DSSP file (Angstrom, degrees, kcal/mol; ACC not computed):
  #  RESIDUE AA STRUCTURE BP1 BP2  ACC     N-H-->O    O-->H-N    N-H-->O    O-->H-N    TCO  KAPPA ALPHA  PHI   PSI    X-CA   Y-CA   Z-CA
    1    1 A M     >        0   0    0      0, 0.0     4,-2.6     0, 0.0     5,-0.2   0.000 360.0 360.0 360.0 -42.2  -18.0 -137.7  -54.6
    2    2 A A  H  >  +     0   0    0      1,-0.2     4,-2.4     2,-0.2     5,-0.1   0.844 360.0  52.4 -68.1 -29.6  -19.2 -139.1  -57.9
    3    3 A E  H  > S+     0   0    0      2,-0.2     4,-0.5     1,-0.2    -1,-0.2   0.905 109.9  49.4 -67.5 -38.8  -22.3 -136.9  -57.7
    4    4 A I  H >4>S+     0   0    0      1,-0.2     5,-1.5     2,-0.2     3,-1.0   0.929 113.1  45.1 -58.6 -49.1  -20.1 -133.9  -57.1
    5    5 A R  H ><5S+     0   0    0     -4,-2.6     3,-2.1     1,-0.2    -1,-0.2   0.893 107.9  59.0 -63.3 -41.0  -17.9 -134.8  -60.1
    6    6 A G  H 3<5S+     0   0    0     -4,-2.4    -1,-0.2     1,-0.3    -2,-0.2   0.627  97.8  61.1 -66.1 -12.6  -21.1 -135.5  -62.2
    7    7 A S  T <<5S-     0   0    0     -3,-1.0    -1,-0.3    -4,-0.5    -2,-0.2   0.290 122.0-108.7 -95.8   7.3  -22.2 -131.9  -61.6
    8    8 A D  T < 5S+     0   0    0     -3,-2.1    -3,-0.2     1,-0.3     2,-0.2   0.584  70.8 146.7  73.5  16.0  -18.9 -130.7  -63.4
    9    9 A F      < -     0   0    0     -5,-1.5    -1,-0.3     1,-0.1    -2,-0.1  -0.529  29.6-172.1 -74.4 150.8  -17.3 -129.5  -60.0
   10   10 A K        +     0   0    0      1,-0.2    27,-2.0    -2,-0.2     2,-0.4   0.556  64.6  50.4-118.2 -17.5  -13.5 -129.9  -60.0
   11   11 A V  E     -a   37   0A   0     25,-0.2     2,-0.4    -7,-0.1    -1,-0.2  -0.962  59.4-162.5-129.6 140.3  -12.8 -129.1  -56.3
   12   12 A V  E     -a   38   0A   0     25,-2.6    27,-2.8    -2,-0.4     2,-0.5  -0.994  13.5-145.5-122.8 129.6  -14.2 -130.3  -53.1
   13   13 A F  E     -a   39   0A   0     -2,-0.4     2,-0.5    25,-0.2    27,-0.2  -0.830  14.1-156.3 -96.4 125.0  -13.7 -128.4  -49.9
   14   14 A L  E     -a   40   0A   0     25,-3.3    27,-2.8    -2,-0.5     2,-0.7  -0.911   8.3-157.8-111.2 124.3  -13.4 -130.6  -46.8
   15   15 A D        -     0   0    0     -2,-0.5    27,-0.1    25,-0.2    25,-0.1  -0.868  12.8-177.2 -93.8 110.1  -14.3 -129.2  -43.4
   16   16 A V    >   +     0   0    0     -2,-0.7     3,-1.7    25,-0.5     2,-0.2   0.265  30.4 134.8-103.1  17.1  -12.3 -131.6  -41.1
   17   17 A R  T 3  S-     0   0    0      1,-0.3     3,-0.1     3,-0.0    -2,-0.1  -0.452  85.3  -3.3 -58.2 129.6  -13.4 -130.1  -37.7
   18   18 A K  T 3  S+     0   0    0      1,-0.2     2,-0.4    -2,-0.2    -1,-0.3   0.721 103.1 131.5  55.4  27.3  -14.4 -133.0  -35.4
   19   19 A V    <   -     0   0    0     -3,-1.7    -1,-0.2     1,-0.0     5,-0.0  -0.917  61.1-108.7-107.5 136.2  -13.8 -135.6  -38.1
   20   20 A S     >  -     0   0    0     -2,-0.4     4,-2.7     1,-0.1     5,-0.2  -0.150  22.8-115.4 -61.3 154.5  -11.8 -138.6  -37.4
   21   21 A E  H  > S+     0   0    0      1,-0.2     4,-2.4     2,-0.2     5,-0.2   0.931 118.3  49.6 -55.1 -45.9   -8.3 -139.1  -38.8
   22   22 A A  H  > S+     0   0    0      1,-0.2     4,-2.7     2,-0.2    -1,-0.2   0.898 110.4  49.3 -61.8 -41.7   -9.6 -142.1  -40.8
   23   23 A M  H  > S+     0   0    0      2,-0.2     4,-2.9     1,-0.2    -1,-0.2   0.879 109.6  51.9 -64.9 -43.2  -12.6 -140.2  -42.2
   24   24 A Q  H  X S+     0   0    0     -4,-2.7     4,-1.9     2,-0.2    -2,-0.2   0.915 112.3  45.3 -64.9 -40.5  -10.4 -137.3  -43.3
   25   25 A R  H  X S+     0   0    0     -4,-2.4     4,-2.5    -5,-0.2    -2,-0.2   0.955 114.4  48.8 -63.2 -48.0   -8.1 -139.6  -45.1
   26   26 A E  H  X S+     0   0    0     -4,-2.7     4,-2.8     1,-0.2     5,-0.2   0.886 109.2  51.3 -56.3 -44.0  -10.9 -141.5  -46.7
   27   27 A A  H  X S+     0   0    0     -4,-2.9     4,-2.2     1,-0.2    -1,-0.2   0.929 112.6  46.7 -65.3 -43.1  -12.8 -138.3  -47.8
   28   28 A A  H  X S+     0   0    0     -4,-1.9     4,-2.5    -5,-0.2    -2,-0.2   0.932 114.5  47.2 -65.1 -42.8   -9.5 -137.0  -49.6
   29   29 A Q  H  X S+     0   0    0     -4,-2.5     4,-2.2     1,-0.2    -2,-0.2   0.883 110.3  51.9 -67.0 -36.1   -8.9 -140.3  -51.2
   30   30 A A  H  X S+     0   0    0     -4,-2.8     4,-0.9     2,-0.2    -1,-0.2   0.895 110.2  50.2 -66.9 -38.4  -12.5 -140.6  -52.4
   31   31 A A  H ><>S+     0   0    0     -4,-2.2     5,-2.8    -5,-0.2     3,-0.9   0.943 109.7  50.3 -60.1 -48.8  -12.2 -137.1  -53.9
   32   32 A R  H ><5S+     0   0    0     -4,-2.5     3,-1.9     1,-0.3    -2,-0.2   0.899 104.8  57.2 -61.2 -38.1   -9.0 -138.0  -55.7
   33   33 A R  H 3<5S+     0   0    0     -4,-2.2    -1,-0.3     1,-0.3    -2,-0.2   0.780 106.7  49.8 -66.3 -22.2  -10.6 -141.1  -57.1
   34   34 A Q  T <<5S-     0   0    0     -4,-0.9    -1,-0.3    -3,-0.9    -2,-0.2   0.381 122.6-106.2 -91.2   3.3  -13.2 -139.0  -58.7
   35   35 A G  T < 5S+     0   0    0     -3,-1.9     2,-0.3     1,-0.3    -3,-0.2   0.753  77.0 138.4  78.5  23.6  -10.7 -136.7  -60.2
   36   36 A L      < -     0   0    0     -5,-2.8    -1,-0.3    -6,-0.2   -25,-0.2  -0.707  56.3-125.0 -98.0 151.5  -11.6 -133.9  -57.6
   37   37 A L  E     -a   11   0A   0    -27,-2.0   -25,-2.6    -2,-0.3     2,-0.8  -0.874  23.9-141.5 -91.5 116.9   -9.0 -131.8  -55.8
   38   38 A P  E     -a   12   0A   0      0, 0.0    25,-3.0     0, 0.0    26,-0.7  -0.756  19.7-172.2 -88.5 116.9   -9.6 -132.2  -52.1
   39   39 A V  E     -ab  13  64A   0    -27,-2.8   -25,-3.3    -2,-0.8     2,-0.7  -0.918  20.1-136.5-107.0 117.4   -9.0 -128.8  -50.4
   40   40 A V  E     -ab  14  65A   0     24,-2.6    26,-3.0    -2,-0.5     2,-0.7  -0.665  18.0-149.6 -81.3 120.1   -9.0 -128.8  -46.6
   41   41 A W  E     - b   0  66A   0    -27,-2.8     2,-1.1    -2,-0.7   -25,-0.5  -0.800   2.5-155.4 -93.3 112.7  -11.1 -125.8  -45.6
   42   42 A V  E     - b   0  67A   0     24,-2.3    26,-0.6    -2,-0.7     2,-0.4  -0.769  17.3-164.1 -94.5  98.4   -9.8 -124.4  -42.3
   43   43 A Q        -     0   0    0     -2,-1.1    24,-0.0     1,-0.2    -2,-0.0  -0.677  60.3 -16.3 -87.5 134.9  -12.9 -122.7  -40.9
   44   44 A S    >>  +     0   0    0     -2,-0.4     3,-1.0     1,-0.1     4,-0.6   0.830  65.9 176.0  44.0  56.0  -12.5 -120.2  -38.1
   45   45 A P  G >4>S+     0   0    0      0, 0.0     5,-2.1     0, 0.0     3,-0.7   0.749  70.7  69.2 -60.1 -25.1   -9.1 -121.1  -36.9
   46   46 A Q  G >45S+     0   0    0      1,-0.2     3,-1.5     2,-0.2    -2,-0.1   0.882  93.5  57.1 -61.4 -40.2   -9.1 -118.2  -34.3
   47   47 A Y  G <45S+     0   0    0     -3,-1.0    -1,-0.2     1,-0.3    -3,-0.1   0.759 110.8  42.3 -67.1 -24.3  -11.7 -119.9  -32.2
   48   48 A R  G <<5S-     0   0    0     -3,-0.7    -1,-0.3    -4,-0.6    -2,-0.2   0.288 109.4-124.7-107.1  11.5   -9.6 -123.0  -31.8
   49   49 A A  T < 5 -     0   0    0     -3,-1.5     2,-0.4     1,-0.2    -3,-0.2   0.885  42.9-176.5  50.7  48.6   -6.4 -120.9  -31.3
   50   50 A L      < -     0   0    0     -5,-2.1    -1,-0.2     4,-0.1     2,-0.1  -0.596  15.1-147.5 -78.4 127.6   -4.6 -122.6  -34.2
   51   51 A A    >>  -     0   0    0     -2,-0.4     4,-2.0     1,-0.1     3,-0.7  -0.426  33.4 -99.1 -81.6 167.5   -1.1 -121.7  -34.8
   52   52 A I  H 3> S+     0   0    0      1,-0.3     4,-2.3     2,-0.2     5,-0.2   0.915 126.4  52.1 -58.4 -43.7    0.3 -121.8  -38.3
   53   53 A T  H 3> S+     0   0    0      1,-0.2     4,-1.7     2,-0.2    -1,-0.3   0.779 105.3  55.3 -66.1 -24.4    1.9 -125.2  -37.7
   54   54 A D  H <> S+     0   0    0     -3,-0.7     4,-2.5     2,-0.2    -1,-0.2   0.858 106.6  52.0 -70.8 -40.2   -1.5 -126.4  -36.5
   55   55 A L  H  X S+     0   0    0     -4,-2.0     4,-1.8     2,-0.2    -2,-0.2   0.960 109.1  50.0 -58.0 -49.7   -3.0 -125.2  -39.9
   56   56 A V  H  < S+     0   0    0     -4,-2.3     3,-0.3     1,-0.2    -2,-0.2   0.930 112.5  46.5 -54.4 -48.1   -0.3 -127.1  -41.7
   57   57 A H  H >< S+     0   0    0     -4,-1.7     3,-1.4     1,-0.2    -1,-0.2   0.875 109.2  55.2 -64.4 -39.0   -1.1 -130.3  -39.7
   58   58 A E  H 3< S+     0   0    0     -4,-2.5     3,-0.4     1,-0.3    -1,-0.2   0.849 108.2  48.8 -65.2 -32.9   -4.9 -129.9  -40.2
   59   59 A A  T >< S+     0   0    0     -4,-1.8     3,-1.1    -3,-0.3    -1,-0.3   0.207  77.1 114.4 -91.6  13.7   -4.4 -129.8  -44.0
   60   60 A R  T <  S+     0   0    0     -3,-1.4    -1,-0.2     1,-0.3    -2,-0.1   0.814  77.1  44.2 -60.8 -32.6   -2.2 -133.0  -44.0
   61   61 A H  T 3  S+     0   0    0     -3,-0.4    -1,-0.3    -4,-0.2     2,-0.1   0.608 102.1  80.1 -91.4  -6.8   -4.6 -135.2  -46.0
   62   62 A G  S <  S-     0   0    0     -3,-1.1   -23,-0.2     2,-0.1     3,-0.1  -0.367  74.7-132.9 -87.0 170.1   -5.7 -132.6  -48.6
   63   63 A D  S    S+     0   0    0    -25,-3.0     2,-0.3     1,-0.1   -24,-0.2   0.373  91.5  11.4 -99.3   0.6   -3.9 -131.5  -51.7
   64   64 A A  E    S-b   39   0A   0    -26,-0.7   -24,-2.6    25,-0.2     2,-0.4  -0.944  70.5-131.1-163.9 167.4   -4.5 -127.8  -50.9
   65   65 A I  E     -bc  40  91A   0     25,-1.9    27,-3.8    -2,-0.3     2,-0.5  -0.984  10.2-150.6-128.6 139.5   -5.7 -125.6  -47.9
   66   66 A Q  E     -bc  41  92A   0    -26,-3.0   -24,-2.3    -2,-0.4     2,-0.4  -0.959   8.5-169.2-107.7 125.7   -8.3 -122.9  -48.0
   67   67 A V  E     -bc  42  93A   0     25,-2.5    27,-2.2    -2,-0.5     2,-0.1  -0.908  19.8-162.0-106.9 145.6   -7.8 -120.1  -45.5
   68   68 A D    >>  -     0   0    0    -26,-0.6     4,-1.9    -2,-0.4     3,-1.0  -0.438  38.2 -69.7-121.3-168.0  -10.9 -117.8  -45.3
   69   69 A D  H 3> S+     0   0    0      1,-0.3     4,-1.7     2,-0.2     5,-0.1   0.796 126.1  58.6 -52.2 -34.4  -12.1 -114.5  -44.2
   70   70 A H  H 3> S+     0   0    0      2,-0.2     4,-1.4     1,-0.2    -1,-0.3   0.880 106.0  50.0 -68.2 -35.4  -11.7 -115.5  -40.5
   71   71 A F  H X> S+     0   0    0     -3,-1.0     4,-2.0     1,-0.2     3,-0.7   0.964 111.6  46.2 -67.3 -48.5   -8.0 -116.1  -41.1
   72   72 A F  H 3< S+     0   0    0     -4,-1.9    -1,-0.2    22,-0.3    -2,-0.2   0.782 113.2  51.9 -67.4 -25.4   -7.5 -112.8  -42.8
   73   73 A A  H 3< S+     0   0    0     -4,-1.7    -1,-0.2    -5,-0.2    -2,-0.2   0.772 123.3  25.3 -75.0 -29.5   -9.4 -111.1  -40.0
   74   74 A H  H << S+     0   0    0     -4,-1.4     2,-0.3    -3,-0.7    -2,-0.2   0.404 112.0  63.9-123.1  -1.1   -7.4 -112.6  -37.1
   75   75 A Y  S  < S-     0   0    0     -4,-2.0     2,-0.1    -5,-0.1   -29,-0.0  -0.893  76.3-118.7-125.4 161.3   -4.0 -113.5  -38.5
   76   76 A S     >  -     0   0    0     -2,-0.3     4,-1.9     1,-0.1     3,-0.2  -0.480  27.1-107.9 -92.8 165.3   -1.3 -111.2  -39.8
   77   77 A L  H  > S+     0   0    0      1,-0.2     4,-2.5     2,-0.2     5,-0.2   0.846 122.5  57.0 -56.2 -36.9    0.3 -111.0  -43.3
   78   78 A E  H  > S+     0   0    0      1,-0.2     4,-2.1     2,-0.2    -1,-0.2   0.924 103.6  51.9 -58.8 -43.6    3.5 -112.5  -41.5
   79   79 A D  H  > S+     0   0    0      1,-0.2     4,-2.3     2,-0.2    -2,-0.2   0.900 109.3  49.7 -61.5 -43.1    1.4 -115.4  -40.4
   80   80 A F  H  X S+     0   0    0     -4,-1.9     4,-2.6     1,-0.2    -1,-0.2   0.910 111.2  48.9 -61.9 -42.8    0.2 -115.9  -44.0
   81   81 A Y  H  X S+     0   0    0     -4,-2.5     4,-1.9     2,-0.2    -1,-0.2   0.824 109.0  52.4 -71.9 -27.6    3.8 -115.8  -45.3
   82   82 A R  H  X S+     0   0    0     -4,-2.1     4,-2.5     2,-0.2     5,-0.2   0.911 109.4  50.5 -66.9 -42.5    4.9 -118.3  -42.6
   83   83 A L  H  X S+     0   0    0     -4,-2.3     4,-2.4     1,-0.2    -2,-0.2   0.930 108.9  51.4 -56.7 -47.6    2.1 -120.5  -43.8
   84   84 A R  H  < S+     0   0    0     -4,-2.6    -1,-0.2     1,-0.2    -2,-0.2   0.899 111.1  47.6 -56.5 -43.4    3.3 -120.2  -47.4
   85   85 A R  H  < S+     0   0    0     -4,-1.9    -1,-0.2     1,-0.2    -2,-0.2   0.885 119.0  39.5 -66.7 -39.8    6.8 -121.1  -46.4
   86   86 A L  H  < S+     0   0    0     -4,-2.5    -2,-0.2     1,-0.2    -1,-0.2   0.754 108.9  62.7 -85.3 -20.1    5.7 -124.2  -44.3
   87   87 A Y     <  -     0   0    0     -4,-2.4    -1,-0.2    -5,-0.2   -22,-0.1  -0.871  58.5-175.5-112.0 106.4    2.9 -125.5  -46.6
   88   88 A P        +     0   0    0      0, 0.0    -1,-0.1     0, 0.0     3,-0.1   0.557  60.8  81.7 -81.3  -6.1    4.2 -126.5  -50.1
   89   89 A K  S    S-     0   0    0      1,-0.2   -25,-0.2   -27,-0.0   -24,-0.1  -0.463  96.9 -67.4 -96.1 173.7    0.8 -127.3  -51.6
   90   90 A P        -     0   0    0      0, 0.0   -25,-1.9     0, 0.0     2,-0.5  -0.202  42.5-148.9 -59.2 147.7   -1.6 -124.7  -53.1
   91   91 A I  E     -c   65   0A   0     16,-0.3    18,-2.6   -27,-0.2    19,-1.2  -0.986   3.8-156.5-119.7 122.6   -3.3 -122.2  -50.8
   92   92 A F  E     -cd  66 110A   0    -27,-3.8   -25,-2.5    -2,-0.5     2,-0.5  -0.868  10.1-156.0 -94.6 126.1   -6.8 -120.9  -51.6
   93   93 A C  E     -cd  67 111A   0     17,-3.7    19,-2.8    -2,-0.5     2,-0.5  -0.896   9.0-171.3-107.4 125.2   -7.6 -117.5  -50.1
   94   94 A S  E     + d   0 112A   0    -27,-2.2     2,-0.3    -2,-0.5   -22,-0.3  -0.970  10.3 172.2-123.6 126.9  -11.2 -116.6  -49.5
   95   95 A I  E     - d   0 113A   0     17,-2.5    19,-3.3    -2,-0.5     5,-0.1  -0.847  34.4-117.1-125.4 158.0  -12.3 -113.1  -48.5
   96   96 A Q    >   -     0   0    0     -2,-0.3     3,-2.5    17,-0.2    19,-0.1  -0.667  44.9-105.9 -85.0 154.7  -15.3 -111.0  -48.0
   97   97 A P  G >  S+     0   0    0      0, 0.0     3,-1.3     0, 0.0    -1,-0.1   0.836 118.9  57.2 -59.5 -33.5  -15.4 -108.0  -50.3
   98   98 A F  G 3  S+     0   0    0      1,-0.2     3,-0.3     2,-0.1     4,-0.0   0.560  99.7  64.1 -69.5  -6.0  -14.5 -105.5  -47.6
   99   99 A Q  G X   +     0   0    0     -3,-2.5     3,-1.8     1,-0.2     4,-0.4   0.247  62.0 112.6-106.1  15.1  -11.3 -107.4  -46.9
  100  100 A A  G X  S+     0   0    0     -3,-1.3     3,-1.0     1,-0.3    -1,-0.2   0.802  73.5  58.5 -57.9 -29.4   -9.6 -107.0  -50.3
  101  101 A S  G 3  S+     0   0    0     -3,-0.3    -1,-0.3     1,-0.2    -2,-0.1   0.642  98.7  62.3 -74.2 -13.2   -6.9 -104.8  -48.7
  102  102 A L  G <  S+     0   0    0     -3,-1.8    -1,-0.2     2,-0.1    -2,-0.2   0.553  77.6 109.4 -85.5  -9.5   -6.0 -107.8  -46.4
  103  103 A L  S <  S-     0   0    0     -3,-1.0   -26,-0.1    -4,-0.4     8,-0.0  -0.485  75.4-114.5 -72.8 138.6   -5.0 -110.1  -49.2
  104  104 A P        -     0   0    0      0, 0.0     4,-0.2     0, 0.0    -1,-0.1  -0.286  17.6-124.9 -61.3 153.2   -1.3 -110.8  -49.5
  105  105 A T  S    S+     0   0    0      1,-0.1     2,-0.3     2,-0.1    -2,-0.1   0.707  91.0   9.2 -76.2 -17.1    0.4 -109.5  -52.6
  106  106 A A  S    S+     0   0    0      1,-0.0    -1,-0.1     0, 0.0     3,-0.1  -0.975  97.9  64.1-152.8 161.0    1.7 -113.0  -53.5
  107  107 A G        +     0   0    0      1,-0.3     2,-0.6    -2,-0.3   -16,-0.3   0.185  63.3 111.4 110.5 -17.8    1.2 -116.6  -52.3
  108  108 A C        -     0   0    0     -4,-0.2    -1,-0.3     1,-0.2   -16,-0.2  -0.817  45.6-164.3 -90.3 127.3   -2.4 -117.4  -53.0
  109  109 A N  S    S+     0   0    0    -18,-2.6     2,-0.3    -2,-0.6   -17,-0.2   0.754  82.5  11.0 -75.8 -25.9   -2.8 -119.9  -55.6
  110  110 A Q  E     -d   92   0A   0    -19,-1.2   -17,-3.7    -3,-0.1     2,-0.4  -0.974  66.9-158.9-150.2 136.2   -6.5 -119.0  -55.9
  111  111 A V  E     -d   93   0A   0     -2,-0.3    23,-3.1    21,-0.3     2,-0.4  -0.957   9.8-172.1-116.6 138.0   -8.5 -116.1  -54.5
  112  112 A D  E     -de  94 134A   0    -19,-2.8   -17,-2.5    -2,-0.4     2,-0.5  -0.980  13.9-146.4-126.7 143.1  -12.2 -116.2  -54.1
  113  113 A V  E     -de  95 135A   0     21,-2.5    23,-2.9    -2,-0.4     2,-1.2  -0.938  22.5-125.9-110.6 127.5  -14.5 -113.3  -53.1
  114  114 A Q  E     - e   0 136A   0    -19,-3.3     2,-1.3    -2,-0.5     3,-0.2  -0.590  27.1-177.2 -79.7  96.4  -17.5 -114.3  -51.0
  115  115 A C  E     + e   0 137A   0     21,-2.2    23,-0.6    -2,-1.2    -1,-0.1  -0.593  29.7 139.3 -91.3  72.7  -20.5 -112.9  -52.9
  116  116 A Y        +     0   0    0     -2,-1.3     2,-0.6    21,-0.2    -1,-0.2   0.514  44.2  81.9 -97.7  -8.7  -23.1 -114.0  -50.4
  117  117 A S    >   -     0   0    0     -3,-0.2     3,-0.8     1,-0.1     7,-0.2  -0.881  61.1-155.1-109.9 115.9  -25.3 -110.8  -50.4
  118  118 A A  G >  S+     0   0    0     -2,-0.6     3,-1.2     1,-0.2     4,-0.3   0.867  95.5  51.4 -52.8 -43.1  -27.9 -110.4  -53.2
  119  119 A P  G 3  S+     0   0    0      0, 0.0    -1,-0.2     0, 0.0     3,-0.2   0.787 117.1  41.0 -68.7 -21.4  -28.0 -106.5  -52.9
  120  120 A Q  G <> S+     0   0    0     -3,-0.8     4,-1.8     1,-0.1    -2,-0.2   0.127  85.0 109.6-107.7  18.8  -24.1 -106.3  -53.2
  121  121 A F  H <> S+     0   0    0     -3,-1.2     4,-2.2     2,-0.2    -1,-0.1   0.931  76.7  45.0 -65.3 -47.1  -23.9 -109.0  -55.9
  122  122 A Q  H  > S+     0   0    0     -4,-0.3     4,-2.0     2,-0.2    -1,-0.2   0.941 114.1  47.5 -65.6 -47.6  -22.9 -106.8  -58.8
  123  123 A P  H  > S+     0   0    0      0, 0.0     4,-2.2     0, 0.0    -1,-0.2   0.896 110.6  54.5 -53.0 -40.8  -20.3 -104.8  -56.9
  124  124 A C  H  X S+     0   0    0     -4,-1.8     4,-2.7     1,-0.2    -2,-0.2   0.924 105.6  52.1 -59.0 -48.9  -18.9 -108.1  -55.7
  125  125 A L  H  X S+     0   0    0     -4,-2.2     4,-2.4     1,-0.2    -1,-0.2   0.905 108.6  51.4 -50.9 -46.1  -18.6 -109.4  -59.3
  126  126 A K  H  X S+     0   0    0     -4,-2.0     4,-2.5     2,-0.2    -1,-0.2   0.887 109.5  49.2 -63.5 -39.3  -16.7 -106.3  -60.2
  127  127 A L  H  X S+     0   0    0     -4,-2.2     4,-2.2     2,-0.2    -2,-0.2   0.945 110.3  50.0 -59.7 -51.6  -14.3 -106.8  -57.3
  128  128 A A  H  X>S+     0   0    0     -4,-2.7     5,-2.8     1,-0.2     4,-0.8   0.887 110.5  50.8 -61.2 -40.2  -13.7 -110.4  -58.2
  129  129 A D  H ><5S+     0   0    0     -4,-2.4     3,-1.0     1,-0.2    -1,-0.2   0.945 110.4  49.9 -61.4 -47.8  -13.0 -109.3  -61.8
  130  130 A R  H 3<5S+     0   0    0     -4,-2.5    -1,-0.2     1,-0.3    -2,-0.2   0.852 116.1  41.4 -64.1 -32.2  -10.5 -106.7  -60.6
  131  131 A L  H 3<5S-     0   0    0     -4,-2.2    -1,-0.3    -5,-0.2    -2,-0.2   0.519 109.0-120.5 -90.6  -4.6   -8.7 -109.2  -58.4
  132  132 A G  T <<5 +     0   0    0     -3,-1.0   -21,-0.3    -4,-0.8    -3,-0.2   0.869  63.7 156.2  64.5  32.6   -8.8 -112.0  -60.9
  133  133 A A      < -     0   0    0     -5,-2.8   -21,-0.2    -6,-0.2     2,-0.2  -0.531  49.3-113.0 -98.9 161.3  -10.7 -114.0  -58.4
  134  134 A V  E     -e  112   0A   0    -23,-3.1   -21,-2.5    -2,-0.2     2,-0.5  -0.609  36.4-119.1 -78.9 146.8  -13.2 -116.8  -58.4
  135  135 A V  E     -ef 113 154A   0     18,-2.2    20,-2.4    -2,-0.2     2,-0.6  -0.794  20.7-151.9 -87.6 126.2  -16.7 -115.9  -57.3
  136  136 A S  E     -ef 114 155A   0    -23,-2.9   -21,-2.2    -2,-0.5     2,-0.3  -0.884  14.5-158.0-103.9 125.9  -17.9 -117.7  -54.2
  137  137 A L  E     -ef 115 156A   0     18,-3.4    20,-1.2    -2,-0.6     2,-0.6  -0.738  14.3-130.1-102.4 144.3  -21.7 -118.1  -54.1
  138  138 A S  E  >> - f   0 157A   0    -23,-0.6     5,-2.3    -2,-0.3     4,-1.5  -0.836  12.6-143.7 -89.6 123.5  -24.1 -118.7  -51.1
  139  139 A S  T  45S+     0   0    0     18,-0.7    -1,-0.1    -2,-0.6     5,-0.1   0.822 101.5  42.5 -53.6 -32.3  -26.4 -121.6  -51.7
  140  140 A E  T  45S+     0   0    0      3,-0.1    -1,-0.2     2,-0.1    18,-0.0   0.890 130.2  17.5 -84.7 -38.0  -29.2 -119.7  -49.9
  141  141 A N  T  45S+     0   0    0    -25,-0.1    -2,-0.2     2,-0.0   -25,-0.1   0.815 132.1  17.0-111.3 -38.3  -28.7 -116.1  -51.2
  142  142 A T  T ><5S+     0   0    0     -4,-1.5     3,-2.2     1,-0.1    -3,-0.2   0.554  90.0  90.0-122.2  -7.5  -26.7 -115.9  -54.5
  143  143 A L  G > <S+     0   0    0     -5,-2.3     3,-1.9     1,-0.3     4,-0.2   0.853  83.9  67.5 -64.5 -27.2  -26.4 -119.3  -56.2
  144  144 A K  G 3  S+     0   0    0      1,-0.3     3,-0.4    -6,-0.3    -1,-0.3   0.677  93.3  60.1 -61.4 -19.7  -29.7 -118.3  -58.0
  145  145 A Y  G X   +     0   0    0     -3,-2.2     3,-2.2     1,-0.2    -1,-0.3   0.216  68.4 112.2 -95.0  11.4  -27.6 -115.7  -59.8
  146  146 A R  G X   +     0   0    0     -3,-1.9     3,-2.0     1,-0.3     4,-0.2   0.843  69.2  63.5 -54.5 -37.6  -25.2 -118.3  -61.4
  147  147 A S  G >  S+     0   0    0     -3,-0.4     3,-0.7     1,-0.3    -1,-0.3   0.724  95.2  60.8 -63.2 -20.8  -26.6 -117.5  -64.8
  148  148 A Q  G <  S+     0   0    0     -3,-2.2    -1,-0.3     1,-0.2    -2,-0.2   0.442  84.0  83.3 -84.1  -0.9  -25.2 -113.9  -64.4
  149  149 A L  G X   -     0   0    0     -3,-2.0     3,-2.3     1,-0.2    -1,-0.2   0.639  69.3-169.3 -77.4 -15.5  -21.6 -115.1  -64.1
  150  150 A G  T <  S-     0   0    0     -3,-0.7    -1,-0.2     1,-0.3    -2,-0.0  -0.418  71.0 -19.1  58.2-129.5  -20.9 -115.5  -67.7
  151  151 A G  T 3  S+     0   0    0     -2,-0.2    -1,-0.3     2,-0.0    -2,-0.1   0.388 102.9 128.4 -91.2   4.8  -17.6 -117.4  -68.0
  152  152 A R    <   -     0   0    0     -3,-2.3     2,-0.2     1,-0.1   -18,-0.1  -0.314  60.2-121.2 -63.3 145.5  -16.4 -116.7  -64.4
  153  153 A S        -     0   0    0    -20,-0.2   -18,-2.2   -17,-0.0     2,-0.3  -0.538  36.9-173.5 -74.6 147.8  -15.3 -119.6  -62.2
  154  154 A F  E     -f  135   0A   0    -20,-0.2     2,-0.3    -2,-0.2   -18,-0.2  -0.986  21.4-151.0-145.1 156.1  -17.3 -120.0  -59.0
  155  155 A N  E     -f  136   0A   0    -20,-2.4   -18,-3.4    -2,-0.3     2,-0.4  -0.868  13.4-171.4-112.1 155.1  -17.4 -121.9  -55.7
  156  156 A T  E     -f  137   0A   0     -2,-0.3     2,-0.8   -20,-0.2   -18,-0.2  -0.988  18.3-141.6-145.0 145.5  -20.5 -122.7  -53.8
  157  157 A F  E     -f  138   0A   0    -20,-1.2     2,-1.2    -2,-0.4   -18,-0.7  -0.882  14.8-164.7-107.6 106.3  -20.8 -124.2  -50.4
  158  158 A L        -     0   0    0     -2,-0.8     2,-0.2   -20,-0.1   -20,-0.0  -0.756  16.0-144.7 -95.4 101.0  -23.7 -126.5  -50.4
  159  159 A W        -     0   0    0     -2,-1.2     2,-0.6     1,-0.1    -2,-0.0  -0.434  13.4-167.0 -68.7 125.0  -24.5 -127.1  -46.7
  160  160 A Q        +     0   0    0     -2,-0.2    -1,-0.1     2,-0.0    -2,-0.0  -0.926  24.6 153.3-111.8 108.3  -25.6 -130.6  -46.0
  161  161 A G              0   0    0     -2,-0.6    -2,-0.0     1,-0.0     0, 0.0  -0.795 360.0 360.0-128.6 171.1  -27.1 -130.8  -42.5
  162  162 A P              0   0    0      0, 0.0    -2,-0.0     0, 0.0    -1,-0.0   0.509 360.0 360.0 -72.6 360.0  -29.6 -132.8  -40.5
């Protein structure tokens, strides 16, 4: 977490699938100790048939929740507004560019647009600007274009795997 903070990042997204309760709690606490905002990233909730109450429960150790393009593709706006009513902490909303029309008109504390395709990078930046959204970069495909962001805020998902 110190290394993440040392790179000037302010938020850490925690994927808590198949992670023990104790590890979830410790990761969130470690993020807070470093001055980072721990956001529970609920990846592909439809595959696990998660109800809105399950999403709230899954995010219990974080200081915010991120619902992503899978959520917007498989859950209704009514589901989102129910989440908003049940979850008092910030909600980060992440979409693919073609999903702009699926965004709720209110309730997202932050929106990010997944600019993961190099050929569509410039149109994606324009959409992010129009929406007032953060740009989400792919470590494999678009992180190399970071210098083209100007003053825009961005996310990146740096996959650490075996």
